[in-house]
C-alpha positions in Angstrom: 0.1 0.1 -0.1 2.6 2.5 1.0 4.9 1.8 -2.0 1.7 2.4 -4.2 1.2 5.7 -2.4 4.7 6.8 -3.2 4.8 5.7 -6.6 1.8 7.6 -7.3 2.9 10.7 -5.5 6.2 10.5 -7.4 4.2 10.6 -10.8 2.1 13.4 -9.8 5.1 15.5 -8.9 6.7 14.6 -12.2 3.6 15.3 -14.2 2.9 18.6 -12.7 6.5 20.2 -13.0 5.6 23.9 -12.4 3.6 23.1 -9.2 6.2 20.8 -7.9 9.1 23.2 -8.6 7.3 26.1 -6.9 6.4 24.1 -3.9 9.9 22.4 -3.5 11.6 25.7 -4.0 9.4 27.3 -1.2 9.9 24.4 1.0 13.6 24.3 0.5 13.9 28.1 1.2 11.7 27.7 4.4 13.6 24.8 5.8 17.1 26.4 5.2 16.0 29.6 6.8 14.3 27.6 9.8 17.4 25.4 10.3 20.0 28.3 10.1 18.0 30.4 12.6 17.2 27.4 14.7 21.0 26.7 15.0 21.7 30.3 15.9 19.0 30.3 18.7 20.1 26.9 19.9 23.8 28.2 20.2 22.5 31.1 22.1 20.3 29.3 24.5 22.8 26.7 25.4 25.7 29.0 26.3 27.8 27.5 29.1 25.4 24.4 29.2 28.1 22.0 28.4 29.8 22.2 31.9 29.1 19.2 34.1 28.3 21.2 37.1 26.2 24.0 35.2 23.2 23.8 36.9 24.7 24.3 40.3 26.7 27.3 39.3 25.7 30.9 40.0 27.4 34.3 39.8 26.9 37.1 42.2 25.5 40.2 40.7 24.8 43.6 42.6 22.4 46.5 42.4 23.7 49.3 44.4 21.9 52.6 44.8 22.6 55.7 47.0 21.6 59.2 46.2 21.6 59.7 42.5 23.9 56.6 42.0 22.4 53.7 40.5 24.6 50.7 39.5 24.1 47.2 38.2 27.3 45.1 38.4 28.6 41.6 37.6 31.3 42.0 40.0 31.7 42.0 43.7 34.5 42.5 46.3 37.3 40.1 46.8 36.4 38.8 50.2 32.8 38.1 49.5 33.1 34.8 48.1 35.1 33.1 50.9 32.8 34.7 53.5 29.8 33.2 51.9 31.5 30.0 51.8 32.3 30.0 55.4 29.0 31.4 56.3 26.5 29.3 54.5 27.0 25.4 54.3 25.0 25.0 51.1 27.9 26.8 49.2 30.2 24.0 48.2 33.1 26.1 46.3 33.8 29.5 45.4 35.4 30.9 42.4 36.8 34.5 41.9 37.9 35.8 38.4 39.2 39.2 37.8 39.0 40.2 34.0 42.3 41.7 32.8 43.2 43.8 29.9 46.1 43.3 27.3 49.4 42.1 28.8 53.0 41.8 27.5 54.3 38.2 27.3 57.8 37.7 26.3 60.0 34.5 25.7 63.4 35.6 24.9 63.3 38.0 21.8 59.7 37.0 20.9 57.1 39.4 22.5 53.6 39.9 21.8 50.4 41.4 23.7 47.9 39.0 25.1 44.4 40.1 25.2 41.8 39.2 27.8 44.2 37.9 30.3 42.1 36.6 33.4 43.3 36.1 37.0 41.4 33.2 38.6 41.3 31.1 41.9 42.5 27.5 41.4 39.0 26.4 41.7 38.5 27.5 38.2 39.1 23.9 36.9 36.5 22.6 39.2 33.7 25.0 38.1 34.4 24.9 34.1 35.3 22.0 32.0 38.4 23.0 30.2 40.4 20.4 28.2 44.0 20.1 29.3 46.6 19.3 26.8 49.4 19.3 29.3 49.4 19.8 33.1 47.4 18.9 36.1 44.1 20.8 36.7 44.2 20.2 40.6 47.7 21.6 40.7 47.2 24.6 38.3 47.2 28.1 39.8 48.0 27.0 43.2 51.3 29.0 43.1 51.2 32.8 42.5 54.1 32.7 40.1 52.3 30.2 37.7 50.5 30.6 34.3 48.3 28.5 32.4 48.3 29.1 28.6 45.6 28.4 25.9 46.6 26.4 22.9 46.7 29.4 20.5 48.9 31.3 23.0 51.2 28.5 23.4 51.6 28.0 19.7 52.4 31.8 19.2 55.0 31.8 22.0 56.6 28.4 21.7 55.4 26.9 18.4 54.2 23.9 20.1 51.6 22.8 22.9 53.4 19.8 24.7 56.7 20.0 26.8 56.1 23.3 28.0 55.6 22.4 31.8 58.3 24.4 33.7 59.0 26.9 31.0 59.3 30.6 32.1 57.3 33.3 30.5 58.1 36.9 31.4 55.0 39.1 32.0 55.2 42.8 31.7 59.0 42.3 31.5 59.1 42.3 35.3 57.4 39.2 36.3 58.7 35.8 35.5 55.8 33.0 35.5 56.2 29.3 35.3 54.0 27.6 32.6 52.0 24.8 34.7 49.4 24.0 32.0 48.2 24.2 28.4 44.5 24.0 27.6 42.6 23.8 24.5 41.0 26.9 23.3 37.6 27.5 25.0 34.4 26.8 23.0 32.8 30.0 21.4 29.8 29.3 23.7 31.5 30.0 26.8 31.1 33.5 28.4 34.8 33.6 29.5 37.1 34.7 26.8 40.9 34.7 27.5 44.3 34.1 26.2 46.0 33.0 29.4 45.0 32.4 33.0 47.2 34.0 35.9 46.6 33.3 39.6 44.2 35.5 41.6 46.6 35.3 44.5 49.3 37.1 42.4 48.3 40.5 43.9 51.4 42.4 43.0 50.6 41.7 39.2 46.8 42.0 39.3 46.4 44.8 42.1 43.5 42.9 43.8 42.9 44.0 47.4 41.7 40.8 49.0 40.5 42.3 52.2 38.8 45.4 50.8 34.9 45.0 51.1 34.3 48.1 49.2 36.4 47.5 46.0 34.1 45.8 43.4 36.0 44.3 40.9 36.0 40.5 40.8 33.4 38.1 39.2 32.5 35.8 42.0 30.9 32.3 41.2 29.3 29.9 43.9 28.9 26.3 43.3 26.1 24.9 45.5 25.8 21.4 46.7 23.4 19.3 44.5 20.6 19.7 47.1 21.4 23.6 47.6 18.4 25.9 47.2 19.6 29.0 45.4 16.3 30.8 46.2 16.8 30.2 50.0 20.4 31.3 49.9 19.4 34.5 48.0 16.9 35.4 50.8 19.8 35.3 53.4 21.7 38.0 51.4 20.4 41.2 53.2 21.5 39.5 56.5 24.8 38.9 54.8 25.2 42.4 53.7 24.4 44.0 57.2 27.0 41.6 58.8 29.9 42.1 56.5 29.4 44.9 54.0 27.4 47.8 55.5 29.9 49.2 57.8 32.7 48.7 55.1 30.8 51.1 52.8 29.6 53.6 55.3 26.0 52.4 55.6 25.8 51.5 59.4 22.2 52.6 59.6 21.1 50.5 56.7 18.9 53.3 55.4 21.1 55.3 52.9 22.1 52.5 50.6 20.2 49.9 48.5 22.4 46.9 48.3 20.8 43.7 46.7 23.0 40.5 45.9 21.5 38.3 43.4 22.4 34.8 42.2 22.4 34.7 38.5 22.4 31.1 36.9 25.5 30.4 34.7 23.1 29.2 31.9 21.5 32.8 31.9 24.5 35.0 32.2 25.0 35.3 28.3 21.4 36.2 27.3 20.4 38.2 30.5 23.5 40.4 31.5 23.4 43.4 29.0 21.9 45.6 31.9 25.1 45.2 33.8 27.8 47.8 33.5 30.7 46.8 31.2 28.8 43.8 29.7 26.8 45.6 26.9 28.1 43.2 24.3 26.8 40.0 25.6 24.1 38.1 23.9 20.4 39.4 24.0 17.3 37.2 24.6 15.3 39.8 22.5 17.3 38.6 19.5 16.8 35.0 20.3 13.0 35.6 20.4 13.2 37.9 17.3 15.1 35.3 15.0 13.4 32.4 16.4 10.2 33.9 15.3 11.6 35.0 11.9 12.6 31.1 11.3 9.2 30.0 12.2 7.5 32.6 10.1 9.6 31.7 7.1 8.7 28.1 7.7 5.1 29.0 8.0 5.2 31.1 4.7 6.7 28.0 2.9 3.9 25.7 4.4 1.2 28.1 3.7 2.5 28.2 0.0 2.1 24.4 -0.1 -1.3 24.6 1.2 -2.4 27.4 -1.1 -1.0 25.7 -4.3 -2.4 22.3 -3.2 -6.1 23.6 -2.6 -5.7 25.9 -5.7 -5.3 22.6 -7.7 -8.2 21.0 -6.2 -10.4 21.6 -9.3 -7.7 20.1 -11.5 -7.5 16.9 -9.3 -11.4 16.6 -8.8 -11.8 14.1 -11.6 -9.1 11.9 -10.4 -10.6 11.9 -6.9 -14.0 11.2 -8.4 -12.9 8.1 -10.2 -11.0 6.8 -7.2 -14.2 7.1 -5.0 -16.3 5.6 -7.7 -14.1 2.5 -7.9 -14.1 2.1 -4.3 -11.4 4.1 -2.7 -12.1 4.9 1.0 -11.7 8.7 2.3 -8.8 7.4 4.6 -7.0 5.8 1.6 -7.2 9.2 -0.3 -5.8 11.1 2.8 -3.0 8.7 2.9 -2.3 9.2 -0.7 -2.2 13.0 -0.5 -0.1 12.8 2.8 2.2 10.6 1.0 2.8 13.2 -1.7 3.2 16.0 1.0 5.6 14.0 2.9 7.7 12.9 -0.1 7.8 16.6 -1.1 8.9 17.5 2.3 11.8 14.7 2.2 13.0 15.9 -1.2 12.9 19.5 0.2 15.0 18.2 3.2 17.7 16.6 1.0 18.2 19.6 -1.2 18.2 21.8 2.0 21.0 19.8 3.6 23.0 19.9 0.3 22.5 23.8 0.3 23.2 24.0 4.1 26.7 22.4 3.6 27.7 25.4 1.4 25.8 28.2 3.3 27.0 27.5 6.9 30.4 29.0 6.4 28.8 32.2 5.1 26.3 32.2 7.9 29.1 31.7 10.5 30.9 34.6 9.0 27.9 36.9 9.2 27.0 35.8 12.8 30.6 35.4 14.2 29.7 31.8 15.3 31.1 28.4 14.8 28.0 26.5 14.2 28.4 23.0 12.8 25.9 20.0 11.8 27.0 16.6 12.3 25.0 15.1 9.3 26.0 11.4 10.1 25.0 11.6 13.9 21.9 9.3 14.5 20.6 12.2 16.8 20.9 14.8 14.2 19.4 12.6 11.4 16.6 11.6 13.6 15.7 15.3 14.4 16.1 16.2 10.7 13.9 13.5 9.5 11.2 14.3 12.4 11.5 17.9 11.2 10.8 17.0 7.7 7.9 14.7 8.7 6.2 17.5 10.9 6.5 19.8 8.0 5.0 17.3 5.4 2.2 16.5 7.7 1.3 20.0 8.8 1.4 21.2 5.2 -0.5 18.2 3.9 -3.1 17.7 6.5 -5.7 20.3 5.3 -5.4 19.7 1.7 -5.6 16.0 2.2 -8.9 16.2 4.2 -10.2 19.0 1.6 -9.5 17.0 -1.4 -10.6 13.7 -0.1 -14.1 15.2 0.8 -15.2 15.9 -2.9 -18.4 14.4 -3.8 -17.8 11.9 -6.8 -21.3 12.3 -8.2 -20.8 16.1 -8.8 -17.3 15.6 -10.0 -18.2 13.0 -12.7 -21.4 15.0 -13.8 -19.2 18.2 -14.3 -21.2 20.3 -11.8 -18.2 20.4 -9.3 -16.9 23.8 -8.4 -14.5 24.9 -5.7 -16.2 26.1 -2.4 -16.3 29.7 -1.2 -14.5 28.6 2.0 -11.6 27.3 0.0 -11.3 30.7 -1.8 -11.4 32.4 1.5 -8.9 30.2 3.2 -6.4 30.9 0.2 -6.9 34.5 0.4 -6.6 34.6 4.2 -3.2 32.6 3.8 -1.9 35.1 1.2 -2.8 38.0 3.5 -0.8 36.3 6.4 2.1 35.7 4.0 2.3 39.5 3.1 1.6 40.7 6.5 4.6 38.8 7.8 6.6 39.9 4.9 5.8 43.7 5.3 6.6 43.6 9.0 9.9 42.3 8.0 10.6 44.9 5.3 9.6 47.7 7.9 11.8 46.1 10.5 14.8 46.0 7.8 14.3 49.7 7.1 14.3 50.5 10.8 17.5 48.5 11.7 19.2 50.0 8.6 18.3 53.5 9.6 19.4 53.0 13.3 22.7 51.5 12.1 23.5 54.6 9.8 22.4 56.9 12.7 25.0 55.1 15.2 27.6 55.2 12.4 27.2 58.9 11.7 26.2 60.6 14.7 28.6 63.0 16.3 30.2 61.7 19.2 31.3 64.9 20.6 34.9 64.5 19.6 36.7 63.8 16.3 37.5 60.1 16.0 39.0 60.4 12.4 42.7 59.9 11.9 43.5 59.0 15.4 45.8 56.1 16.2 46.0 54.4 19.6 49.2 53.0 20.6 49.2 50.3 23.2 51.9 51.0 25.9 51.2 47.9 28.3 54.7 47.3 29.4 56.2 49.3 32.3 59.3 50.4 30.2 57.0 51.5 27.4 55.0 53.6 29.9 58.1 55.2 31.5 59.4 56.2 28.0 55.9 57.4 26.8 56.6 61.2 27.2 59.9 60.7 25.2 57.9 58.8 22.4 55.3 61.6 22.3 58.0 64.4 21.9 59.8 62.5 19.2 56.7 62.0 17.3 55.7 65.7 17.4 58.9 66.6 15.8 57.3 65.7 12.6 54.6 67.9 10.8 52.8 64.9 9.6 51.9 64.3 13.5 49.1 66.8 14.2 49.1 66.1 17.9 49.4 63.4 20.5 48.2 62.8 24.3 49.0 60.4 26.8 46.0 58.8 28.9 45.1 55.7 30.9 41.6 56.1 29.8 39.5 53.7 27.5 37.5 55.4 24.8 35.3 53.0 22.7 36.5 49.9 24.6 36.2 48.6 28.1 34.9 50.3 31.1 37.3 52.7 32.7 38.1 52.9 36.5 35.2 53.8 38.6 35.3 55.6 41.9 33.2 57.8 44.3 33.9 61.5 44.1 32.7 63.8 46.9 31.4 67.3 45.8 30.6 70.0 47.9 28.3 73.1 47.5 26.8 75.3 50.1 27.9 73.0 52.9 26.3 70.0 51.4 28.3 66.8 50.6 27.3 65.1 47.3 29.0 61.7 46.4 28.9 60.7 42.7 30.0 57.2 41.6 31.6 58.0 38.1 34.0 56.8 35.6 37.3 58.7 35.6 40.8 58.5 34.0 44.0 60.6 33.8 44.9 62.7 30.9 47.6 65.2 30.0 47.0 68.9 28.9 46.8 67.9 25.2 43.8 65.4 25.6 41.1 67.9 24.6 43.0 69.3 21.7 43.9 66.2 20.1 40.6 64.6 20.3 38.9 68.1 19.5 36.8 67.9 22.5 35.2 71.4 23.1 35.5 73.2 26.5 32.2 74.7 27.8 33.2 76.6 30.8 36.6 77.3 32.6 39.9 76.3 31.4 42.0 73.3 30.2 44.9 71.8 32.1 48.0 73.9 31.9 51.6 73.3 32.3 52.3 76.7 33.4 50.2 76.3 36.7 52.0 74.3 39.5 48.6 73.7 41.0 47.6 71.6 38.0 50.6 69.3 38.3 49.5 68.4 41.8 45.8 68.0 41.2 43.2 69.3 38.9 39.8 68.1 37.6 37.6 68.5 34.6 34.0 67.4 34.6 31.5 66.8 31.9 28.2 68.5 31.3 26.5 65.3 32.6 28.2 65.7 35.9 26.8 69.3 36.4 23.4 68.0 35.7 23.6 65.2 38.1 24.9 67.7 40.8 22.1 70.1 39.9 24.7 73.1 39.7 24.1 75.9 37.4 27.9 76.5 37.1 31.2 74.6 38.0 32.0 77.5 40.2 29.4 76.6 42.7 31.3 74.1 44.6 34.5 72.0 45.2 35.5 68.5 44.7 37.7 66.1 46.8 40.7 64.8 44.9 43.8 63.4 46.7 42.5 64.2 50.1 42.1 67.9 49.1 39.1 69.8 48.4 39.9 71.8 45.2 38.1 74.0 42.6 36.9 72.4 39.5 39.2 73.4 36.5 36.6 73.3 33.8 33.6 71.7 32.2 33.8 69.8 28.9 31.0 69.1 26.5 29.6 65.8 26.7 31.1 63.1 24.4 30.6 59.3 24.0 32.9 57.1 25.6 31.0 54.0 24.0 28.3 53.2 21.7 25.0 54.9 21.3 23.4 52.0 23.2 24.8 53.9 26.4 23.7 57.0 28.0 26.3 59.6 28.5 27.1 59.4 32.2 29.0 61.8 34.5 32.8 61.9 34.0 35.8 63.2 35.8 39.3 63.6 34.2 42.1 64.1 36.3 45.7 65.4 35.4 48.7 63.2 35.6 51.6 64.0 33.4 53.6 60.9 33.6 50.6 58.3 34.0 49.1 56.4 30.9 49.2 53.3 29.0 47.8 54.8 25.7 49.2 57.2 23.4 46.4 58.8 21.1 48.2 60.3 17.9 46.2 62.4 15.5 47.8 62.2 11.9 47.4 64.2 8.9 44.5 63.5 6.7 45.4 61.9 3.3 48.9 60.8 4.8 47.9 57.9 7.0 50.2 55.3 5.2 53.3 57.8 5.6 52.3 58.5 9.3 52.0 54.9 10.0 55.5 54.2 8.7 57.0 57.2 10.5 55.1 56.3 14.0 56.4 52.7 13.6 59.9 53.8 13.1 60.1 56.2 15.9 58.3 53.7 18.5 60.9 51.1 17.5 63.7 53.5 18.2 62.2 54.6 21.6 61.2 50.9 22.6 63.4 48.6 20.7 62.2 45.4 22.6 58.6 46.2 22.6 56.1 45.0 20.0 54.4 47.7 17.9 50.6 47.5 18.2 48.1 50.2 17.2 44.4 50.6 16.3 42.5 53.5 14.8 40.0 55.1 17.1 37.1 54.9 14.4 37.5 51.2 14.0 37.3 50.8 17.7 33.8 52.6 17.7 32.9 50.6 14.6 33.7 47.3 16.4 31.1 48.3 19.0 28.5 48.2 16.5 29.5 45.0 14.9 27.1 42.9 16.8 24.2 45.3 15.8 25.5 45.0 12.2 25.4 41.3 12.3 21.7 41.3 13.5 20.8 44.0 10.8 22.5 41.6 8.1 20.5 38.7 9.4 17.3 40.6 9.6 18.0 41.8 5.9 18.7 38.4 4.5 16.0 36.5 6.2 13.4 39.4 5.5 14.4 38.9 1.7 14.0 35.3 2.0 10.6 35.4 3.4 9.4 37.8 0.8 10.8 35.5 -1.8 8.9 32.6 -0.5 5.7 34.7 -0.5 6.4 35.6 -4.1 6.7 31.9 -5.1 3.3 31.3 -3.6 1.7 34.4 -5.3 3.2 33.4 -8.6 1.8 30.0 -8.3 -1.6 31.1 -7.3 -1.6 33.7 -10.3 -0.6 31.0 -12.5 -3.4 28.7 -11.6 -6.1 31.5 -11.4 -5.0 32.5 -15.2 -5.7 28.9 -16.0 -9.0 28.7 -14.5 -10.0 31.9 -16.0 -8.6 31.1 -19.7 -12.1 30.9 -21.1 -13.4 34.1 -19.5 -10.4 36.1 -20.8 -10.9 34.6 -24.3 -14.5 35.7 -24.1 -13.6 39.1 -23.1 -11.0 39.5 -25.7 -13.6 38.6 -28.4 -15.9 41.3 -26.9 -13.2 43.8 -27.3 -11.4 44.0 -24.0 -7.9 45.6 -24.2 -4.8 44.0 -22.7 -4.5 46.6 -20.1 -8.0 45.9 -18.8 -7.5 42.1 -18.8 -4.2 42.5 -16.7 -6.0 44.8 -14.3 -8.9 42.3 -14.0 -6.4 39.4 -13.3 -4.2 41.4 -10.8 -6.7 43.5 -8.8 -7.8 40.6 -6.6 -4.5 39.8 -5.4 -3.5 43.6 -4.9 -6.6 44.0 -2.6 -5.1 41.2 -0.4 -1.8 43.0 -0.4 -3.6 46.3 0.9 -5.2 44.3 3.6 -1.7 42.8 4.7 -0.5 46.5 4.7 -3.3 47.6 7.2 -2.5 44.6 9.4 1.2 44.9 9.2 1.8 48.5 10.1 0.6 48.5 13.8 2.3 45.2 14.4 5.7 46.4 12.8 5.4 49.8 14.8 5.0 47.9 18.2 7.9 45.5 17.5 10.3 48.0 16.2 9.4 50.5 19.0 10.5 47.6 21.5 13.8 47.1 19.5 14.7 51.0 19.5 13.9 50.9 23.3 17.4 49.2 23.8 19.2 52.3 22.6 19.8 55.4 24.7 20.1 57.5 21.4 17.8 56.3 18.6 15.9 57.3 15.5 12.1 58.1 15.4 10.0 55.6 13.4 8.7 57.8 10.7 5.6 57.5 8.4 7.6 57.2 5.2 9.2 53.9 6.4 5.8 52.2 6.3 5.1 53.9 2.8 8.5 52.5 1.5 7.5 49.0 2.9 4.0 49.2 1.5 5.1 50.5 -2.1 7.7 47.8 -2.0 5.2 45.0 -1.0 2.8 46.3 -3.8 5.5 46.5 -6.5 6.6 43.0 -5.7 3.2 41.5 -5.8 2.3 43.4 -9.0 5.5 42.3 -10.8 4.9 38.7 -9.5 1.3 38.6 -10.6 1.6 40.7 -13.8 3.8 38.2 -15.7 1.1 35.5 -15.7 -1.6 38.1 -16.1 0.2 39.6 -19.2 0.8 36.2 -20.5 -3.0 35.2 -20.1 -4.1 38.6 -21.6 -2.1 37.9 -24.7 -3.2 34.4 -25.4 -5.0 33.9 -28.6 -8.9 33.6 -27.9 -9.4 31.2 -30.6 -7.3 28.6 -28.7 -9.1 29.1 -25.4 -12.5 29.0 -26.8 -12.1 26.2 -29.6 -13.5 23.5 -27.1 -16.8 25.3 -26.8 
């Protein structure tokens, strides 16, 4: 029976080549889109889930509020973890990790900067499942002067990954460390990214203050016993705060500060941490929802195509069904026949989809910055794909199967059969659904593109063009920074240089609480701060609003001076910087001046209060402005001078505009995905519309012939055949506009600075949808209108 079903199904697919091609192409497009976006969502949702104890691991997060200060942090103070383990028996192990920045590693004459170095307790390897190529996880990081290398770093330094235990690596040219382990590079779906691991106990190198309760800089993880209750532990945190922390931060009364300690599950860190300071570039659950919905919508549009085309062909298959029923076929057998056709088509679509996926996956990984793979030979994978194909085939085939198998054989064989009004209404409804989804995605693409353009071209409050940033991570390079600066300025191709320890467009700067005083009132403000020299404003072309810049001619500036931004004045509620004083280096001093607000990071972030302090000899970055149109010559000159001043240091640089562009890379990837899959959804919808237009034109062939004989023009006939479809598109536009406005308003809400959703965006989407639909339908309409009426009326 089954073989007979499949044989007849195959003959029907081969006989109706246009119908089969349209349906197959639609299903393949839908399956490819759904599988790719499904892989993306699965990878995001399973971040850190592969660790054996993932379900028992939690990170401590803080929400701290006092006065006008409101901070959300993913870091706590160093003593909190050990105190929690001692205080509460449900805590099995504690891990502290301090994120680091670039550090200079040297082996003999070979030196390189290693990014994302972390400092961690020896319990790191009990919490997370890293694969050791060499070394013992239990012994690693126990000694302060040890280091664990990643596979990539080991190859870069030594050219091999084995036989390295006991080797000496010099860090910052002043700290010899012993290699105690080499691990494989961590998977991309692990939240910790690092090139090397140094001991948390090496305080001279990492600057950690292990006994300071008010110094928040360490990510702290708790591993609970298997029967530990995280919710019960969370309810004990207010008491822990009062016992250990309140006095340390000056909150003896417990009334002036809100200090909430939360336990965040490890598996939720990637998607639910964007609100935490310094973690704006993690994953976003909203994107997972969005792309999962897009994948389902694309698949839904493909299935709708199949249903539409199958029911549109009902009149053509009515005689076949009538004869089958007349010779004794049961309805259930007919249902089985039509479901066989649907499932066969779905399986064919799956085979073609897998062939396409093999070629498209590298491109998709490039766009999404992931390393997704499909193990086609895995039993589990094959089972999931076959199950997916069967579900698609059943969902797409059930309705047509029951509709077609219900035909009355008497009416069919007498020639009095006609398609029902319900079937026509369903097909129209499905077309409206397809185009509603497509128009929503068109509007979304326009809004995303405009927001990305806005972020790229908005003035940041300083000039980021033609500014090189030189890394000075080694102490020897920092000590010779002013010599390097003076040497560079001897050439007219260099328009300015400034030394700073601040980060612009990159990681979070140091944060501290500054006490401001006005009219006898103290106002503590927690703010980012960094030190600059007197050339900082001029080199970055930051405008001074009030007061003056730092000056080398004033002795008071060399011992202590402060600039603040407009946001700081607004936070303080002062009309002028002259209204008060600021405490700096244990002295209350006047504020030197006020600078205009500028963006330290992307437009996702609100401009916050900022303090700039002067320190002539402190800095690990040299910002160099070079002459426009002479960047290659300037780069060669800077490289030469750098190597003369720092002959044993690697020369590394970035351009400031590229650093800012990097912050938008994630948004650009999401925008590109949205654009690509919006186009795919529209393409699938057009396939269905083209198929419906084809069958409609076939059904109305005699009507068109009669109208031509009576004198109807080609234009009027094209209008007649197209207007019904255009009406459906207009209905879809009306439905799509409020849906698109709501969805994109929610998306834009994630940005502190954003565009407005304007009326013309909906007009563009509507005109594009109408144009696409008209272009799709008109091809068949014109073909039908130009047909010779003699051929269509010959049988009458």
